[in-house]
C-alpha positions as CSV (number, residue, x, y, z in Angstrom):
1,X,-30.8,9.7,7.9
2,X,-29.1,6.4,7.0
3,X,-30.0,5.3,3.5
4,X,-27.3,2.8,2.4
5,X,-28.6,-0.5,1.1
6,X,-28.3,-3.7,3.1
7,X,-26.0,-5.0,0.3
8,X,-23.6,-2.1,0.8
9,X,-23.7,-2.4,4.6
10,X,-23.0,-6.1,4.2
11,X,-19.9,-5.3,2.1
12,X,-18.8,-2.9,4.9
13,X,-19.2,-5.7,7.4
14,X,-17.2,-8.0,5.3
15,X,-14.5,-5.4,4.6
16,X,-14.2,-3.9,8.1
17,X,-16.2,-6.1,10.6
18,X,-18.9,-3.5,11.2
19,X,-21.9,-2.7,8.9
20,X,-22.6,0.7,10.2
21,X,-19.4,2.4,11.5
22,X,-17.7,5.0,9.2
23,X,-14.2,4.7,10.8
24,X,-13.2,1.5,8.8
25,X,-14.1,2.9,5.3
26,X,-12.6,6.4,6.1
27,X,-9.4,4.9,7.5
28,X,-9.0,2.7,4.4
29,X,-9.5,5.5,2.0
30,X,-7.2,7.9,4.0
31,X,-4.4,5.2,3.9
32,X,-4.8,5.2,0.1
33,X,-4.3,9.0,-0.1
34,X,-8.0,10.3,0.0
35,X,-8.4,13.5,1.9
36,X,-11.4,15.4,3.3
37,X,-11.7,19.1,2.8
38,X,-12.6,21.5,5.6
39,X,-16.2,21.6,4.2
40,X,-16.5,17.9,4.4
41,X,-15.9,16.9,0.7
42,X,-14.0,13.7,-0.1
43,X,-11.1,14.2,-2.6
44,X,-9.7,11.4,-4.5
45,X,-5.9,10.8,-4.4
46,X,-3.5,13.1,-6.4
47,X,-2.6,12.4,-9.1
48,X,-5.8,10.8,-10.1
49,X,-5.5,7.1,-10.6
50,X,-7.8,4.1,-11.3
51,X,-10.1,3.8,-8.2
52,X,-10.8,0.3,-7.0
53,X,-14.2,-1.3,-6.6
54,X,-13.6,-1.3,-2.7
55,X,-12.8,2.3,-2.7
56,X,-16.0,3.3,-4.6
57,X,-17.9,1.0,-2.2
58,X,-16.5,3.0,0.7
59,X,-17.2,6.4,-1.0
60,X,-20.7,5.3,-1.7
61,X,-21.2,4.1,1.8
62,X,-19.9,7.2,3.4
63,X,-22.1,9.3,1.2
64,X,-25.3,7.2,1.5
65,X,-25.1,6.3,5.1
66,X,-23.3,9.2,6.6
67,X,-23.9,12.2,4.3
68,X,-20.3,12.7,3.3
69,X,-20.0,14.3,-0.1
70,X,-18.1,13.5,-3.2
71,X,-18.4,14.7,-6.8
72,X,-15.9,13.5,-9.3
73,X,-14.0,16.4,-10.9
74,X,-15.5,19.1,-8.6
75,X,-13.0,21.5,-7.1
76,X,-14.2,21.5,-3.5
């Protein structure tokens, strides 16, 4: 069930032109080197680098609105 805040949805609307769709945030992350495991976990780019606020917003949105998974440092 969707649970992202209106504030986070508004950011997605500003960033990608759609408040709900997951394709904009995922394409953005993927273009920066993020990957998704076969079990659905997001993995940050290797080697680990400073993650931007926009990246974290996208990770939070995907996890909160679409039930994607991410745990920093977890070997998925």
